[in-house]
Every structure is written in C-alpha cells, then in structure tokens.
C-alpha positions in Angstrom: 17.6 -5.6 -3.2 15.5 -7.5 -0.7 13.5 -5.4 1.6 13.2 -7.8 4.4 16.6 -9.5 4.6 15.6 -11.6 7.6 13.3 -13.7 5.4 14.8 -17.1 4.5 13.9 -19.1 1.4 12.1 -22.4 2.2 14.1 -25.5 2.0 12.9 -28.1 -0.4 11.9 -30.4 2.5 9.6 -27.5 3.9 8.1 -27.1 0.5 7.4 -30.9 0.2 5.6 -30.9 3.5 3.1 -28.4 2.4 -0.2 -29.7 1.1 -3.1 -27.5 -0.2 -2.9 -23.8 -0.6 -0.9 -21.7 1.7 -1.2 -18.0 2.5 1.5 -15.9 1.0 3.2 -14.0 3.9 4.5 -10.6 3.7 8.1 -11.6 4.3 7.9 -14.2 1.5 6.3 -11.8 -1.0 9.1 -9.3 -0.3 11.8 -11.7 -1.2 12.7 -10.9 -4.9 15.3 -12.9 -6.9 15.4 -11.6 -10.5 19.2 -11.5 -11.5 18.6 -9.9 -14.8 15.5 -7.6 -14.2 16.2 -6.7 -10.5 13.7 -6.0 -7.7 11.7 -3.2 -9.5 8.8 -3.5 -11.7 7.3 -0.8 -13.9 4.6 1.5 -12.4 2.5 0.9 -15.5 2.2 -2.9 -14.6 0.9 -2.0 -11.1 -1.6 0.5 -12.5 -2.8 -2.0 -15.2 -3.5 -4.5 -12.6 -4.9 -2.1 -9.9 -6.8 0.5 -12.0 -7.7 -1.4 -15.1 -8.0 -5.2 -14.6 -9.3 -5.1 -11.1 -12.0 -2.6 -11.9 -12.8 -4.7 -15.1 -13.4 -7.7 -12.9 -14.9 -6.2 -9.8 -16.4 -3.0 -11.2 -16.6 0.2 -9.2 -16.5 -2.0 -6.0 -12.8 -2.4 -6.7 -12.2 0.7 -4.8 -13.5 -0.9 -1.6 -11.7 -4.1 -2.2 -8.5 -2.1 -2.7 -9.0 -0.2 0.6 -9.6 -3.5 2.5 -6.6 -5.1 0.9 -4.4 -2.1 1.8 -5.8 -2.1 5.3 -5.1 -5.9 5.9 -1.6 -5.4 4.6 -1.0 -2.4 6.8 -1.9 -4.7 9.7 0.2 -7.6 8.5 3.3 -5.3 8.3 3.0 -5.2 12.1 4.9 -1.9 12.3 5.6 -0.3 15.6 6.3 3.4 14.7 5.0 5.9 12.2 8.7 6.4 11.1 8.7 2.7 10.0 5.7 3.2 7.8 7.3 6.3 6.2 10.5 4.4 5.6 8.6 1.5 4.1 6.8 3.8 1.7 10.1 5.3 0.7 11.7 1.9 0.2 8.6 0.6 -1.8 8.5 3.9 -3.7 4.8 4.3 -2.9 5.4 8.1 -2.9 7.1 11.0 -1.1 5.1 11.0 2.2 4.5 14.1 4.3 2.5 14.3 7.6 1.4 17.9 8.0 -1.1 17.0 10.8 -0.3 14.5 13.6 -2.8 14.9 16.4 -4.3 12.4 18.9 -7.7 12.3 17.1 -6.6 12.9 13.4 -3.7 12.6 11.1 -3.3 14.1 7.6 -1.0 12.4 5.2 0.1 13.7 1.9 1.5 11.4 -0.8 3.4 13.3 -3.5 4.5 11.4 -6.6 1.9 8.7 -5.8 2.7 5.4 -7.4 -1.1 4.8 -8.3 -1.9 8.0 -10.1 0.9 10.6 -10.4 1.1 11.9 -14.0 -2.3 10.6 -15.0 -4.9 12.8 -16.6 -7.6 13.4 -14.0 -10.6 11.0 -14.2 -13.0 12.8 -11.9 -12.8 10.6 -8.8 -10.2 9.5 -6.1 -8.2 6.5 -7.1 -5.8 5.8 -4.2 -7.9 3.6 -2.0 -5.1 0.9 -1.6 -2.8 3.5 -0.2 -5.5 4.8 2.1 -6.1 1.4 3.4 -2.5 0.7 3.9 -1.9 3.8 5.9 -5.2 3.2 8.0 -4.0 -0.5 8.7 -0.5 0.6 9.7 -1.7 3.4 11.8 -4.2 1.1 13.6 -1.5 -1.3 14.5 0.9 1.4 15.6 -1.6 3.4 17.8 -3.8 0.4 18.7 -7.0 2.3 17.8 -9.5 1.9 15.0 -9.2 4.6 12.3 -10.7 5.3 8.9 -8.8 7.0 6.1 -10.6 9.1 3.5 -8.8 10.3 0.4 -9.5 14.1 0.1 -7.0 14.9 -2.6 -5.9 12.9 -5.6 -3.3 13.7 -8.4 -4.5 11.5 -11.2 -8.1 11.3 -9.9 -8.9 15.0 -9.4 -5.9 17.0 -10.5 -4.4 17.9 -7.2 -0.6 18.2 -6.4 -0.6 15.4 -4.0 -2.9 12.6 -2.8 -4.2 13.5 0.7 -5.7 11.2 3.3 -7.6 12.3 6.4 -7.0 9.7 9.1 -9.7 9.8 11.8 -10.0 7.8 15.0 -13.3 6.1 15.1 
C-alpha cells in the first residue's frame, strides 16, 4: 500500500540528470515497492534505530535531534487540517490518537499504543520526542502559529497508559 498515491517514480532520464546529493522528499520516501515483504516494517527495527543507535551515536542529545526531525517532518507534510494529521498517524500506525483538549492556546494529544514505546519496561524518562516534534510541526503548519510540544506522559518511558503531549502556542 502506498500512502501517497500521487507520487510518481522518477523516469531514468530524470535520474540521469541529477548530480550530487539530492534531498529525499516526503512523497518519494512514502513510495514503497516491496513485492514480497510489503509496506510494513517491524516496530523493533524503528526502535532499534531511534532509541538505541541514534542515542549511541548522539548521546542524550538524541532526544532534541528527534524532536527537531519530527518538527521538520511535520512542516514538510504540509497538512491543512488536524483531521489530516490524525488520519496520517492512523495510516502510518504511529498510535491511536486522541485529542482531549483543543483550545486556541493549548492542545493536549494522547497517543495510545505508541509506536516508539508501547510495551516497553519503563526507563525513567520520556522517549517520544520525535512524535512530539511531528505533532508540533504539523500543528504549526495547520494553525499558522508557533507552538512547542512537551511530553508529559510516556508509556515505555514512565509507565503511563498513553504518551501525552501538551501543545502550547508560543
């Protein structure tokens, strides 16, 4: 299943014209062609990359890097409505998203069954910085205001029943 069906594979001539390193665009990254394995990868692979390898390379600063990466991606998605973000999270299986507070100056988002940490033994700190950044970037694009997301609850980090984010307008 391709999430963005409007994306077209590049023709060989287009590929040949490219020199140097090109940025991987969202639509291109969302194109998946794996006839045998399909378009899903295991959550363990994501967690190994995000929580183990990235932290091993960057150290504890990996949380800030993950937040910024999520925020940049949230902007790059160029979503127009909160419902589009919720649908994308469902499609990508980021988690089961609930929005218990939706006000002008603050939004609370709950991520149940979080892809980053659901099922883990708590480690004593929040873990879902990428998800917080993703939501913050998407909300900034949708509402056209600057926001900051702070994780207040974490399943695998702190033992809560959901990962919770307070989104505050700056």
